[in-house]
N, CA and C atoms of all chains as a GROMACS GRO file, in nm:
protein
  654
    1ALA      N    1   8.136  11.375   9.890
    1ALA     CA    2   8.282  11.364   9.946
    1ALA      C    3   8.348  11.246   9.858
    2GLN      N    4   8.470  11.276   9.832
    2GLN     CA    5   8.555  11.178   9.777
    2GLN      C    6   8.608  11.079   9.874
    3ARG      N    7   8.587  10.957   9.836
    3ARG     CA    8   8.624  10.851   9.932
    3ARG      C    9   8.632  10.728   9.868
    4VAL      N   10   8.729  10.631   9.922
    4VAL     CA   11   8.749  10.509   9.876
    4VAL      C   12   8.729  10.410   9.989
    5THR      N   13   8.648  10.309   9.985
    5THR     CA   14   8.629  10.227  10.102
    5THR      C   15   8.656  10.080  10.064
    6GLN      N   16   8.729  10.022  10.149
    6GLN     CA   17   8.774   9.880  10.139
    6GLN      C   18   8.710   9.818  10.263
    7PRO      N   19   8.608   9.750  10.260
    7PRO     CA   20   8.530   9.707  10.380
    7PRO      C   21   8.604   9.607  10.463
    8GLU      N   22   8.693   9.526  10.393
    8GLU     CA   23   8.753   9.412  10.467
    8GLU      C   24   8.903   9.463  10.504
    9LYS      N   25   8.935   9.458  10.640
    9LYS     CA   26   9.079   9.473  10.677
    9LYS      C   27   9.154   9.360  10.656
   10LEU      N   28   9.105   9.237  10.667
   10LEU     CA   29   9.186   9.119  10.654
   10LEU      C   30   9.088   9.016  10.572
   11LEU      N   31   9.153   8.946  10.482
   11LEU     CA   32   9.091   8.848  10.408
   11LEU      C   33   9.175   8.722  10.402
   12SER      N   34   9.132   8.613  10.448
   12SER     CA   35   9.210   8.490  10.455
   12SER      C   36   9.160   8.373  10.370
   13VAL      N   37   9.215   8.319  10.275
   13VAL     CA   38   9.166   8.224  10.185
   13VAL      C   39   9.268   8.111  10.178
   14PHE      N   40   9.226   7.990  10.138
   14PHE     CA   41   9.327   7.884  10.119
   14PHE      C   42   9.384   7.888   9.972
   15LYS      N   43   9.490   7.840   9.950
   15LYS     CA   44   9.554   7.837   9.830
   15LYS      C   45   9.464   7.769   9.726
   16GLY      N   46   9.453   7.815   9.609
   16GLY     CA   47   9.370   7.762   9.506
   16GLY      C   48   9.219   7.816   9.510
   17ALA      N   49   9.182   7.875   9.614
   17ALA     CA   50   9.047   7.922   9.626
   17ALA      C   51   9.043   8.056   9.550
   18PRO      N   52   8.916   8.095   9.509
   18PRO     CA   53   8.897   8.234   9.443
   18PRO      C   54   8.908   8.328   9.552
   19VAL      N   55   8.951   8.457   9.514
   19VAL     CA   56   8.958   8.577   9.601
   19VAL      C   57   8.912   8.692   9.545
   20GLU      N   58   8.835   8.779   9.616
   20GLU     CA   59   8.776   8.894   9.578
   20GLU      C   60   8.789   8.989   9.686
   21LEU      N   61   8.878   9.106   9.650
   21LEU     CA   62   8.899   9.222   9.744
   21LEU      C   63   8.803   9.317   9.700
   22LYS      N   64   8.720   9.373   9.794
   22LYS     CA   65   8.619   9.471   9.758
   22LYS      C   66   8.667   9.610   9.764
   23CYS      N   67   8.614   9.694   9.671
   23CYS     CA   68   8.663   9.845   9.672
   23CYS      C   69   8.534   9.920   9.624
   24ASN      N   70   8.485  10.012   9.707
   24ASN     CA   71   8.385  10.103   9.657
   24ASN      C   72   8.432  10.248   9.667
   25TYR      N   73   8.385  10.326   9.580
   25TYR     CA   74   8.440  10.461   9.587
   25TYR      C   75   8.309  10.552   9.569
   26SER      N   76   8.344  10.677   9.607
   26SER     CA   77   8.262  10.806   9.593
   26SER      C   78   8.339  10.915   9.530
   27TYR      N   79   8.294  10.967   9.415
   27TYR     CA   80   8.376  11.058   9.349
   27TYR      C   81   8.270  11.143   9.251
   28SER      N   82   8.272  11.271   9.254
   28SER     CA   83   8.193  11.348   9.158
   28SER      C   84   8.259  11.380   9.029
   29GLY      N   85   8.263  11.292   8.932
   29GLY     CA   86   8.352  11.305   8.815
   29GLY      C   87   8.383  11.178   8.753
   30SER      N   88   8.476  11.176   8.686
   30SER     CA   89   8.532  11.054   8.602
   30SER      C   90   8.674  11.013   8.669
   31PRO      N   91   8.679  10.936   8.761
   31PRO     CA   92   8.808  10.908   8.820
   31PRO      C   93   8.871  10.796   8.756
   32GLU      N   94   9.014  10.790   8.779
   32GLU     CA   95   9.080  10.665   8.732
   32GLU      C   96   9.105  10.580   8.862
   33LEU      N   97   9.087  10.448   8.842
   33LEU     CA   98   9.075  10.358   8.944
   33LEU      C   99   9.205  10.271   8.940
   34PHE      N  100   9.262  10.237   9.049
   34PHE     CA  101   9.394  10.152   9.056
   34PHE      C  102   9.386  10.064   9.179
   35TRP      N  103   9.452   9.952   9.154
   35TRP     CA  104   9.493   9.872   9.274
   35TRP      C  105   9.649   9.872   9.285
   36TYR      N  106   9.695   9.904   9.411
   36TYR     CA  107   9.836   9.890   9.448
   36TYR      C  108   9.847   9.775   9.540
   37VAL      N  109   9.964   9.736   9.542
   37VAL     CA  110  10.000   9.614   9.639
   37VAL      C  111  10.133   9.640   9.708
   38GLN      N  112  10.142   9.605   9.823
   38GLN     CA  113  10.255   9.598   9.895
   38GLN      C  114  10.299   9.464   9.960
   39TYR      N  115  10.410   9.394   9.902
   39TYR     CA  116  10.441   9.275   9.959
   39TYR      C  117  10.535   9.301  10.080
   40SER      N  118  10.557   9.194  10.149
   40SER     CA  119  10.625   9.200  10.272
   40SER      C  120  10.774   9.259  10.245
   41ARG      N  121  10.799   9.370  10.306
   41ARG     CA  122  10.946   9.431  10.300
   41ARG      C  123  10.969   9.484  10.162
   42GLN      N  124  10.856   9.516  10.094
   42GLN     CA  125  10.884   9.583   9.951
   42GLN      C  126  10.810   9.705   9.946
   43ARG      N  127  10.833   9.782   9.850
   43ARG     CA  128  10.769   9.901   9.828
   43ARG      C  129  10.616   9.893   9.770
   44LEU      N  130  10.546   9.983   9.803
   44LEU     CA  131  10.418   9.992   9.742
   44LEU      C  132  10.425  10.002   9.575
   45GLN      N  133  10.360   9.919   9.512
   45GLN     CA  134  10.366   9.933   9.374
   45GLN      C  135  10.226   9.906   9.302
   46LEU      N  136  10.226   9.964   9.185
   46LEU     CA  137  10.106   9.949   9.107
   46LEU      C  138  10.081   9.803   9.063
   47LEU      N  139   9.954   9.760   9.082
   47LEU     CA  140   9.916   9.626   9.042
   47LEU      C  141   9.847   9.630   8.909
   48LEU      N  142   9.746   9.720   8.902
   48LEU     CA  143   9.666   9.729   8.779
   48LEU      C  144   9.582   9.855   8.778
   49ARG      N  145   9.552   9.907   8.654
   49ARG     CA  146   9.484  10.018   8.638
   49ARG      C  147   9.358   9.988   8.550
   50HIS      N  148   9.237  10.044   8.585
   50HIS     CA  149   9.125  10.014   8.516
   50HIS      C  150   9.113  10.034   8.376
   51ILE      N  151   9.188  10.127   8.329
   51ILE     CA  152   9.184  10.182   8.197
   51ILE      C  153   9.251  10.078   8.100
   52SER      N  154   9.350  10.016   8.160
   52SER     CA  155   9.435   9.926   8.075
   52SER      C  156   9.375   9.790   8.053
   53ARG      N  157   9.274   9.751   8.145
   53ARG     CA  158   9.190   9.625   8.122
   53ARG      C  159   9.294   9.498   8.120
   54GLU      N  160   9.399   9.505   8.186
   54GLU     CA  161   9.495   9.388   8.181
   54GLU      C  162   9.478   9.304   8.296
   55SER      N  163   9.528   9.183   8.284
   55SER     CA  164   9.517   9.089   8.387
   55SER      C  165   9.669   9.087   8.437
   56ILE      N  166   9.696   9.116   8.561
   56ILE     CA  167   9.833   9.124   8.612
   56ILE      C  168   9.845   9.012   8.719
   57LYS      N  169   9.937   8.923   8.703
   57LYS     CA  170   9.956   8.818   8.803
   57LYS      C  171   9.828   8.737   8.830
   58GLY      N  172   9.754   8.729   8.719
   58GLY     CA  173   9.622   8.662   8.738
   58GLY      C  174   9.506   8.737   8.793
   59PHE      N  175   9.536   8.861   8.840
   59PHE     CA  176   9.421   8.942   8.902
   59PHE      C  177   9.358   9.035   8.790
   60THR      N  178   9.246   9.053   8.799
   60THR     CA  179   9.169   9.144   8.726
   60THR      C  180   9.070   9.230   8.814
   61ALA      N  181   9.036   9.335   8.751
   61ALA     CA  182   8.938   9.433   8.827
   61ALA      C  183   8.848   9.507   8.721
   62ASP      N  184   8.721   9.496   8.751
   62ASP     CA  185   8.620   9.554   8.658
   62ASP      C  186   8.563   9.684   8.730
   63LEU      N  187   8.559   9.788   8.664
   63LEU     CA  188   8.506   9.910   8.712
   63LEU      C  189   8.350   9.913   8.685
   64ASN      N  190   8.270   9.916   8.783
   64ASN     CA  191   8.130   9.924   8.774
   64ASN      C  192   8.081  10.052   8.817
   65LYS      N  193   8.050  10.130   8.719
   65LYS     CA  194   8.018  10.271   8.754
   65LYS      C  195   7.872  10.288   8.816
   66GLY      N  196   7.797  10.193   8.785
   66GLY     CA  197   7.661  10.202   8.840
   66GLY      C  198   7.668  10.173   8.985
   67GLU      N  199   7.746  10.076   9.032
   67GLU     CA  200   7.758  10.041   9.166
   67GLU      C  201   7.882  10.114   9.238
   68THR      N  202   7.944  10.190   9.151
   68THR     CA  203   8.076  10.265   9.205
   68THR      C  204   8.157  10.159   9.280
   69SER      N  205   8.201  10.046   9.218
   69SER     CA  206   8.281   9.957   9.264
   69SER      C  207   8.404   9.916   9.175
   70PHE      N  208   8.506   9.869   9.223
   70PHE     CA  209   8.619   9.830   9.150
   70PHE      C  210   8.674   9.708   9.228
   71HIS      N  211   8.621   9.605   9.228
   71HIS     CA  212   8.667   9.488   9.294
   71HIS      C  213   8.770   9.415   9.233
   72LEU      N  214   8.871   9.358   9.311
   72LEU     CA  215   8.984   9.288   9.263
   72LEU      C  216   8.959   9.131   9.275
   73LYS      N  217   8.982   9.060   9.160
   73LYS     CA  218   8.953   8.928   9.165
   73LYS      C  219   9.070   8.835   9.118
   74LYS      N  220   9.066   8.716   9.176
   74LYS     CA  221   9.158   8.624   9.115
   74LYS      C  222   9.106   8.488   9.130
   75PRO      N  223   9.102   8.402   9.026
   75PRO     CA  224   9.026   8.272   9.043
   75PRO      C  225   9.096   8.180   9.139
   76PHE      N  226   9.224   8.172   9.128
   76PHE     CA  227   9.290   8.079   9.228
   76PHE      C  228   9.409   8.142   9.290
   77ALA      N  229   9.388   8.160   9.422
   77ALA     CA  230   9.483   8.235   9.485
   77ALA      C  231   9.621   8.159   9.514
   78GLN      N  232   9.728   8.217   9.516
   78GLN     CA  233   9.868   8.155   9.540
   78GLN      C  234   9.923   8.215   9.681
   79GLU      N  235  10.015   8.135   9.739
   79GLU     CA  236  10.071   8.188   9.861
   79GLU      C  237  10.132   8.323   9.842
   80GLU      N  238  10.194   8.326   9.732
   80GLU     CA  239  10.280   8.456   9.699
   80GLU      C  240  10.193   8.583   9.690
   81ASP      N  241  10.060   8.561   9.665
   81ASP     CA  242   9.977   8.683   9.672
   81ASP      C  243   9.950   8.732   9.803
   82SER      N  244   9.994   8.677   9.902
   82SER     CA  245   9.984   8.731  10.039
   82SER      C  246  10.046   8.873  10.040
   83ALA      N  247   9.962   8.969  10.072
   83ALA     CA  248  10.020   9.112  10.067
   83ALA      C  249   9.916   9.198  10.129
   84MET      N  250   9.954   9.336  10.122
   84MET     CA  251   9.854   9.436  10.152
   84MET      C  252   9.802   9.500  10.027
   85TYR      N  253   9.673   9.517  10.003
   85TYR     CA  254   9.624   9.562   9.873
   85TYR      C  255   9.548   9.699   9.907
   86TYR      N  256   9.584   9.790   9.824
   86TYR     CA  257   9.505   9.920   9.831
   86TYR      C  258   9.442   9.946   9.710
   87CYS      N  259   9.318   9.982   9.714
   87CYS     CA  260   9.233  10.051   9.605
   87CYS      C  261   9.269  10.193   9.608
   88ALA      N  262   9.278  10.260   9.491
   88ALA     CA  263   9.316  10.400   9.494
   88ALA      C  264   9.229  10.462   9.379
   89LEU      N  265   9.200  10.592   9.407
   89LEU     CA  266   9.134  10.675   9.295
   89LEU      C  267   9.194  10.786   9.278
   90THR      N  268   9.227  10.824   9.146
   90THR     CA  269   9.292  10.950   9.110
   90THR      C  270   9.201  11.036   9.024
   91GLY      N  271   9.182  11.169   9.091
   91GLY     CA  272   9.096  11.259   9.024
   91GLY      C  273   9.175  11.391   9.020
   92GLY      N  274   9.183  11.444   8.901
   92GLY     CA  275   9.274  11.568   8.905
   92GLY      C  276   9.408  11.548   8.920
   93PHE      N  277   9.472  11.601   9.022
   93PHE     CA  278   9.615  11.577   9.052
   93PHE      C  279   9.624  11.481   9.183
   94LYS      N  280   9.510  11.454   9.244
   94LYS     CA  281   9.516  11.394   9.381
   94LYS      C  282   9.494  11.244   9.364
   95THR      N  283   9.543  11.167   9.449
   95THR     CA  284   9.507  11.018   9.460
   95THR      C  285   9.454  11.001   9.607
   96ILE      N  286   9.343  10.924   9.620
   96ILE     CA  287   9.288  10.886   9.743
   96ILE      C  288   9.313  10.736   9.755
   97PHE      N  289   9.357  10.696   9.871
   97PHE     CA  290   9.375  10.553   9.883
   97PHE      C  291   9.268  10.508   9.990
   98GLY      N  292   9.228  10.380   9.967
   98GLY     CA  293   9.146  10.313  10.074
   98GLY      C  294   9.241  10.277  10.182
   99ALA      N  295   9.167  10.223  10.291
   99ALA     CA  296   9.247  10.185  10.417
   99ALA      C  297   9.328  10.049  10.387
  100GLY      N  298   9.304   9.982  10.297
  100GLY     CA  299   9.383   9.852  10.247
  100GLY      C  300   9.314   9.728  10.324
  101THR      N  301   9.344   9.629  10.239
  101THR     CA  302   9.293   9.481  10.278
  101THR      C  303   9.424   9.404  10.285
  102ARG      N  304   9.442   9.328  10.404
  102ARG     CA  305   9.543   9.244  10.400
  102ARG      C  306   9.500   9.102  10.367
  103LEU      N  307   9.558   9.053  10.258
  103LEU     CA  308   9.521   8.917  10.206
  103LEU      C  309   9.628   8.815  10.254
  104PHE      N  310   9.574   8.710  10.329
  104PHE     CA  311   9.657   8.602  10.362
  104PHE      C  312   9.615   8.470  10.298
  105VAL      N  313   9.703   8.419  10.220
  105VAL     CA  314   9.675   8.294  10.153
  105VAL      C  315   9.740   8.181  10.228
  106LYS      N  316   9.654   8.091  10.278
  106LYS     CA  317   9.706   7.974  10.352
  106LYS      C  318   9.742   7.852  10.266
  107ALA      N  319   9.830   7.782  10.303
  107ALA     CA  320   9.872   7.662  10.230
  107ALA      C  321   9.762   7.556  10.251
  108ASN      N  322  11.994  10.313   8.819
  108ASN     CA  323  11.867  10.373   8.830
  108ASN      C  324  11.804  10.342   8.968
  109ALA      N  325  11.808  10.446   9.056
  109ALA     CA  326  11.775  10.419   9.199
  109ALA      C  327  11.614  10.433   9.210
  110GLY      N  328  11.550  10.494   9.134
  110GLY     CA  329  11.410  10.522   9.137
  110GLY      C  330  11.378  10.630   9.241
  111VAL      N  331  11.295  10.597   9.332
  111VAL     CA  332  11.264  10.698   9.434
  111VAL      C  333  11.338  10.664   9.574
  112THR      N  334  11.416  10.758   9.623
  112THR     CA  335  11.483  10.730   9.745
  112THR      C  336  11.441  10.822   9.858
  113GLN      N  337  11.436  10.793   9.977
  113GLN     CA  338  11.402  10.866  10.086
  113GLN      C  339  11.511  10.861  10.193
  114THR      N  340  11.527  10.993  10.258
  114THR     CA  341  11.630  11.012  10.368
  114THR      C  342  11.575  11.088  10.473
  115PRO      N  343  11.574  11.045  10.602
  115PRO     CA  344  11.640  10.918  10.647
  115PRO      C  345  11.544  10.790  10.644
  116LYS      N  346  11.578  10.679  10.689
  116LYS     CA  347  11.485  10.575  10.694
  116LYS      C  348  11.414  10.572  10.828
  117PHE      N  349  11.479  10.598  10.927
  117PHE     CA  350  11.414  10.603  11.057
  117PHE      C  351  11.456  10.746  11.130
  118ARG      N  352  11.361  10.799  11.225
  118ARG     CA  353  11.399  10.902  11.292
  118ARG      C  354  11.316  10.906  11.417
  119VAL      N  355  11.378  10.940  11.531
  119VAL     CA  356  11.304  10.975  11.653
  119VAL      C  357  11.319  11.116  11.696
  120LEU      N  358  11.209  11.190  11.706
  120LEU     CA  359  11.216  11.319  11.749
  120LEU      C  360  11.143  11.347  11.885
  121LYS      N  361  11.180  11.455  11.954
  121LYS     CA  362  11.113  11.499  12.071
  121LYS      C  363  11.003  11.605  12.026
  122THR      N  364  10.905  11.608  12.091
  122THR     CA  365  10.807  11.717  12.072
  122THR      C  366  10.860  11.848  12.054
  123GLY      N  367  10.834  11.923  11.940
  123GLY     CA  368  10.873  12.060  11.926
  123GLY      C  369  10.996  12.067  11.838
  124GLN      N  370  11.071  11.959  11.822
  124GLN     CA  371  11.181  11.967  11.730
  124GLN      C  372  11.128  11.968  11.590
  125SER      N  373  11.227  12.018  11.506
  125SER     CA  374  11.209  12.022  11.361
  125SER      C  375  11.291  11.921  11.282
  126MET      N  376  11.250  11.892  11.159
  126MET     CA  377  11.322  11.807  11.088
  126MET      C  378  11.273  11.809  10.928
  127THR      N  379  11.370  11.774  10.835
  127THR     CA  380  11.326  11.773  10.709
  127THR      C  381  11.337  11.636  10.650
  128LEU      N  382  11.254  11.586  10.577
  128LEU     CA  383  11.261  11.453  10.498
  128LEU      C  384  11.296  11.483  10.363
  129LEU      N  385  11.385  11.418  10.308
  129LEU     CA  386  11.425  11.429  10.165
  129LEU      C  387  11.375  11.319  10.075
  130CYS      N  388  11.316  11.361   9.968
  130CYS     CA  389  11.276  11.261   9.862
  130CYS      C  390  11.354  11.295   9.744
  131ALA      N  391  11.413  11.191   9.668
  131ALA     CA  392  11.486  11.214   9.558
  131ALA      C  393  11.441  11.121   9.448
  132GLN      N  394  11.418  11.166   9.327
  132GLN     CA  395  11.389  11.065   9.208
  132GLN      C  396  11.472  11.093   9.093
  133ASP      N  397  11.521  10.991   9.025
  133ASP     CA  398  11.599  11.004   8.910
  133ASP      C  399  11.532  10.969   8.770
  134MET      N  400  11.406  10.961   8.776
  134MET     CA  401  11.329  10.934   8.667
  134MET      C  402  11.274  11.058   8.583
  135ASN      N  403  11.314  11.165   8.625
  135ASN     CA  404  11.277  11.289   8.550
  135ASN      C  405  11.122  11.310   8.555
  136HIS      N  406  11.058  11.261   8.662
  136HIS     CA  407  10.924  11.283   8.680
  136HIS      C  408  10.880  11.419   8.720
  137GLU      N  409  10.760  11.466   8.664
  137GLU     CA  410  10.713  11.585   8.691
  137GLU      C  411  10.645  11.587   8.826
  138TYR      N  412  10.573  11.494   8.864
  138TYR     CA  413  10.475  11.485   8.966
  138TYR      C  414  10.546  11.427   9.095
  139MET      N  415  10.531  11.480   9.220
  139MET     CA  416  10.587  11.431   9.335
  139MET      C  417  10.490  11.441   9.431
  140TYR      N  418  10.495  11.347   9.538
  140TYR     CA  419  10.384  11.345   9.644
  140TYR      C  420  10.446  11.313   9.769
  141TRP      N  421  10.392  11.366   9.892
  141TRP     CA  422  10.419  11.305  10.011
  141TRP      C  423  10.287  11.255  10.082
  142TYR      N  424  10.301  11.131  10.122
  142TYR     CA  425  10.180  11.063  10.197
  142TYR      C  426  10.235  11.030  10.343
  143ARG      N  427  10.132  11.012  10.421
  143ARG     CA  428  10.150  10.942  10.560
  143ARG      C  429  10.073  10.817  10.565
  144GLN      N  430  10.124  10.720  10.629
  144GLN     CA  431  10.043  10.590  10.630
  144GLN      C  432  10.026  10.566  10.785
  145ASP      N  433   9.906  10.554  10.832
  145ASP     CA  434   9.876  10.530  10.969
  145ASP      C  435   9.795  10.400  10.977
  146PRO      N  436   9.794  10.327  11.081
  146PRO     CA  437   9.727  10.200  11.086
  146PRO      C  438   9.565  10.230  11.062
  147GLY      N  439   9.518  10.144  10.981
  147GLY     CA  440   9.371  10.137  10.960
  147GLY      C  441   9.331  10.256  10.873
  148MET      N  442   9.420  10.342  10.822
  148MET     CA  443   9.372  10.457  10.744
  148MET      C  444   9.438  10.472  10.612
  149GLY      N  445   9.520  10.367  10.570
  149GLY     CA  446   9.580  10.375  10.432
  149GLY      C  447   9.680  10.496  10.421
  150LEU      N  448   9.689  10.544  10.293
  150LEU     CA  449   9.784  10.659  10.270
  150LEU      C  450   9.695  10.787  10.264
  151ARG      N  451   9.743  10.886  10.324
  151ARG     CA  452   9.672  11.007  10.299
  151ARG      C  453   9.776  11.112  10.241
  152LEU      N  454   9.724  11.192  10.163
  152LEU     CA  455   9.814  11.270  10.080
  152LEU      C  456   9.834  11.409  10.169
  153ILE      N  457   9.974  11.436  10.182
  153ILE     CA  458   9.995  11.561  10.263
  153ILE      C  459  10.020  11.678  10.168
  154HIS      N  460  10.109  11.663  10.087
  154HIS     CA  461  10.135  11.771   9.978
  154HIS      C  462  10.175  11.699   9.858
  155TYR      N  463  10.162  11.782   9.749
  155TYR     CA  464  10.208  11.721   9.615
  155TYR      C  465  10.267  11.850   9.534
  156SER      N  466  10.331  11.803   9.438
  156SER     CA  467  10.383  11.906   9.334
  156SER      C  468  10.369  11.857   9.190
  157VAL      N  469  10.330  11.951   9.103
  157VAL     CA  470  10.310  11.923   8.969
  157VAL      C  471  10.420  11.961   8.881
  158GLY      N  472  10.531  12.008   8.938
  158GLY     CA  473  10.654  12.049   8.874
  158GLY      C  474  10.737  12.125   8.947
  159GLU      N  475  10.863  12.154   8.908
  159GLU     CA  476  10.960  12.231   8.981
  159GLU      C  477  10.907  12.358   9.005
  160GLY      N  478  10.928  12.404   9.136
  160GLY     CA  479  10.878  12.535   9.183
  160GLY      C  480  10.730  12.530   9.238
  161THR      N  481  10.669  12.427   9.219
  161THR     CA  482  10.520  12.430   9.255
  161THR      C  483  10.492  12.334   9.362
  162THR      N  484  10.403  12.369   9.456
  162THR     CA  485  10.354  12.282   9.562
  162THR      C  486  10.203  12.308   9.577
  163ALA      N  487  10.142  12.206   9.639
  163ALA     CA  488   9.997  12.219   9.671
  163ALA      C  489   9.949  12.142   9.787
  164LYS      N  490   9.859  12.182   9.856
  164LYS     CA  491   9.804  12.096   9.965
  164LYS      C  492   9.726  11.972   9.937
  165GLY      N  493   9.744  11.865  10.011
  165GLY     CA  494   9.667  11.751   9.994
  165GLY      C  495   9.560  11.737  10.098
  166GLU      N  496   9.532  11.625  10.148
  166GLU     CA  497   9.426  11.598  10.249
  166GLU      C  498   9.466  11.653  10.384
  167VAL      N  499   9.586  11.620  10.424
  167VAL     CA  500   9.625  11.648  10.569
  167VAL      C  501   9.749  11.742  10.568
  168PRO      N  502   9.751  11.863  10.528
  168PRO     CA  503   9.880  11.946  10.515
  168PRO      C  504   9.912  12.016  10.642
  169ASP      N  505   9.818  12.023  10.745
  169ASP     CA  506   9.862  12.100  10.860
  169ASP      C  507   9.974  12.055  10.937
  170GLY      N  508  10.065  12.130  10.967
  170GLY     CA  509  10.186  12.101  11.042
  170GLY      C  510  10.308  12.065  10.958
  171TYR      N  511  10.291  12.061  10.827
  171TYR     CA  512  10.391  12.018  10.732
  171TYR      C  513  10.416  12.138  10.631
  172ASN      N  514  10.535  12.152  10.580
  172ASN     CA  515  10.560  12.238  10.470
  172ASN      C  516  10.660  12.153  10.367
  173VAL      N  517  10.635  12.206  10.248
  173VAL     CA  518  10.719  12.146  10.140
  173VAL      C  519  10.795  12.235  10.058
  174SER      N  520  10.888  12.184   9.980
  174SER     CA  521  10.955  12.273   9.877
  174SER      C  522  10.994  12.178   9.773
  175ARG      N  523  11.012  12.232   9.652
  175ARG     CA  524  11.038  12.169   9.521
  175ARG      C  525  11.129  12.259   9.444
  176LEU      N  526  11.245  12.286   9.497
  176LEU     CA  527  11.331  12.373   9.428
  176LEU      C  528  11.406  12.314   9.316
  177LYS      N  529  11.424  12.186   9.309
  177LYS     CA  530  11.482  12.106   9.189
  177LYS      C  531  11.376  12.008   9.150
  178LYS      N  532  11.372  11.979   9.035
  178LYS     CA  533  11.280  11.873   8.981
  178LYS      C  534  11.297  11.749   9.044
  179GLN      N  535  11.416  11.709   9.078
  179GLN     CA  536  11.432  11.567   9.126
  179GLN      C  537  11.423  11.553   9.288
  180ASN      N  538  11.410  11.670   9.352
  180ASN     CA  539  11.384  11.661   9.495
  180ASN      C  540  11.261  11.716   9.552
  181PHE      N  541  11.208  11.668   9.648
  181PHE     CA  542  11.088  11.712   9.720
  181PHE      C  543  11.099  11.688   9.868
  182LEU      N  544  11.112  11.798   9.936
  182LEU     CA  545  11.135  11.813  10.078
  182LEU      C  546  11.022  11.830  10.157
  183LEU      N  547  10.996  11.744  10.271
  183LEU     CA  548  10.895  11.771  10.363
  183LEU      C  549  10.941  11.806  10.490
  184GLY      N  550  10.897  11.926  10.541
  184GLY     CA  551  10.943  11.981  10.662
  184GLY      C  552  10.845  11.967  10.772
  185LEU      N  553  10.892  11.939  10.895
  185LEU     CA  554  10.805  11.944  11.018
  185LEU      C  555  10.865  12.059  11.106
  186GLU      N  556  10.798  12.172  11.124
  186GLU     CA  557  10.864  12.283  11.202
  186GLU      C  558  10.863  12.258  11.341
  187SER      N  559  10.754  12.203  11.397
  187SER     CA  560  10.747  12.166  11.540
  187SER      C  561  10.669  12.038  11.554
  188ALA      N  562  10.744  11.929  11.564
  188ALA     CA  563  10.690  11.798  11.570
  188ALA      C  564  10.606  11.776  11.692
  189ALA      N  565  10.486  11.708  11.652
  189ALA     CA  566  10.394  11.666  11.762
  189ALA      C  567  10.384  11.509  11.750
  190PRO      N  568  10.342  11.451  11.874
  190PRO     CA  569  10.314  11.304  11.875
  190PRO      C  570  10.215  11.251  11.767
  191SER      N  571  10.110  11.351  11.718
  191SER     CA  572  10.025  11.302  11.612
  191SER      C  573  10.086  11.290  11.481
  192GLN      N  574  10.216  11.326  11.466
  192GLN     CA  575  10.286  11.314  11.346
  192GLN      C  576  10.380  11.197  11.338
  193THR      N  577  10.361  11.115  11.443
  193THR     CA  578  10.420  10.983  11.441
  193THR      C  579  10.357  10.898  11.330
  194SER      N  580  10.431  10.845  11.236
  194SER     CA  581  10.375  10.782  11.121
  194SER      C  582  10.484  10.724  11.032
  195VAL      N  583  10.446  10.666  10.924
  195VAL     CA  584  10.532  10.628  10.828
  195VAL      C  585  10.520  10.707  10.704
  196TYR      N  586  10.619  10.777  10.647
  196TYR     CA  587  10.593  10.868  10.546
  196TYR      C  588  10.649  10.812  10.426
  197PHE      N  589  10.565  10.823  10.314
  197PHE     CA  590  10.607  10.782  10.184
  197PHE      C  591  10.603  10.890  10.083
  198CYS      N  592  10.708  10.889   9.994
  198CYS     CA  593  10.711  10.973   9.889
  198CYS      C  594  10.687  10.908   9.761
  199ALA      N  595  10.626  10.958   9.658
  199ALA     CA  596  10.613  10.912   9.537
  199ALA      C  597  10.628  10.997   9.416
  200SER      N  598  10.654  10.942   9.304
  200SER     CA  599  10.663  11.034   9.193
  200SER      C  600  10.605  10.968   9.080
  201SER      N  601  10.563  11.043   8.974
  201SER     CA  602  10.502  10.993   8.843
  201SER      C  603  10.516  11.096   8.730
  202VAL      N  604  10.493  11.025   8.617
  202VAL     CA  605  10.508  11.108   8.486
  202VAL      C  606  10.382  11.191   8.477
  203THR      N  607  10.270  11.115   8.498
  203THR     CA  608  10.128  11.185   8.498
  203THR      C  609  10.080  11.162   8.642
  204PRO      N  610   9.952  11.214   8.685
  204PRO     CA  611   9.905  11.192   8.804
  204PRO      C  612   9.874  11.042   8.824
  205TYR      N  613   9.893  10.954   8.732
  205TYR     CA  614   9.832  10.824   8.756
  205TYR      C  615   9.924  10.723   8.808
  206GLU      N  616  10.005  10.654   8.740
  206GLU     CA  617  10.096  10.541   8.793
  206GLU      C  618  10.201  10.612   8.880
  207GLN      N  619  10.201  10.592   9.009
  207GLN     CA  620  10.298  10.649   9.087
  207GLN      C  621  10.401  10.549   9.145
  208PHE      N  622  10.526  10.596   9.149
  208PHE     CA  623  10.636  10.508   9.204
  208PHE      C  624  10.671  10.541   9.343
  209PHE      N  625  10.674  10.455   9.428
  209PHE     CA  626  10.699  10.488   9.562
  209PHE      C  627  10.836  10.477   9.625
  210GLY      N  628  10.871  10.557   9.717
  210GLY     CA  629  10.983  10.527   9.791
  210GLY      C  630  10.985  10.416   9.896
  211PRO      N  631  11.081  10.384   9.974
  211PRO     CA  632  11.079  10.285  10.072
  211PRO      C  633  10.998  10.324  10.217
  212GLY      N  634  10.996  10.464  10.217
  212GLY     CA  635  10.929  10.502  10.344
  212GLY      C  636  11.039  10.549  10.449
  213THR      N  637  10.987  10.633  10.545
  213THR     CA  638  11.053  10.681  10.647
  213THR      C  639  10.966  10.660  10.774
  214ARG      N  640  11.023  10.596  10.875
  214ARG     CA  641  10.936  10.577  11.002
  214ARG      C  642  10.983  10.682  11.091
  215LEU      N  643  10.891  10.762  11.127
  215LEU     CA  644  10.910  10.882  11.221
  215LEU      C  645  10.838  10.860  11.359
  216THR      N  646  10.910  10.872  11.464
  216THR     CA  647  10.839  10.859  11.588
  216THR      C  648  10.869  10.993  11.666
  217VAL      N  649  10.760  11.056  11.709
  217VAL     CA  650  10.767  11.177  11.797
  217VAL      C  651  10.728  11.147  11.936
  218LEU      N  652  10.830  11.171  12.025
  218LEU     CA  653  10.802  11.146  12.170
  218LEU      C  654  10.743  11.259  12.245
   0.00000   0.00000   0.00000
């Protein structure tokens, strides 16, 4: 079955602390993996894509095919990182989203 | 350049009523999608289109119909609304199946 699992509904960290948002997937094939973010009162938008290997707003994500994971990491969280984060998998024409993790960065 | 727009922003329906949600994009994207977002479930794909005149079913298509008569528009129809269709509906479009651009959402309540 094709599935994206984000085990944490809520993650709360202090400003300056490292943050890791977990994502595991199940897919028979070679999917494209993404992280989308939704800030308060803004639209859902693409944060990063595994194939680009970029660091966006200090966030990185490494695709681990052996563990079928695509965890999102940032070494020093900022208050403006507080948002809803969705891990997503695209295979063929369809995209499957995880249930999302709400990140709250405390001052 | 408005990107992806959705009409209406809010709507309240009674059970059994019908309505159409309109999604429009001005980026000349081939691919368009309709999702619903429910608490604790993320976004689930209802229907999608890979080009003008084409539509296909997603994860949760039952109770919905779609049409893509023009490249820039993707309509989502509810023929007989049910309370289970209370949700926030998002439209998205993309050049390829990958980076999707989302609309602001439509909050629908079915009483």
